[in-house]
C-alpha positions, 0 to 999 in steps of 0.5 A: 376573567374580571378583577374588581378593585374597590376602595371603601371605609372599614367594614365588618367581615359580614359586610365584606363577604356580602360586598364580594358576593354581590359584585361577583353576582353582578359580573356573572349576570353580565357574562363573567365566570364566577371562578374567574372573577376576583374582587379586592377590597382596599379598606381605608381608615376614615382618619386618613380619607377626607372630603371638603376639608374634613376627614370622614371620621370628623364628619361622622363624629359631628353627626354622632355616628360611630365608625367601625374600627 
């Protein structure tokens, strides 16, 4: 059995589904059982996640990027 915890910024449901599927496929290709593989996505709002003294929301705004809500 494998449990994978992933911390990332907010994503659309389509992206979440693809991430879960992709991680599961990698583990299965390396010997894990598909039904025994759990992937848990922990989404963090970009207003509370920062790097280098700025939140990722600030960095995105400076670059003209619109983040998902």
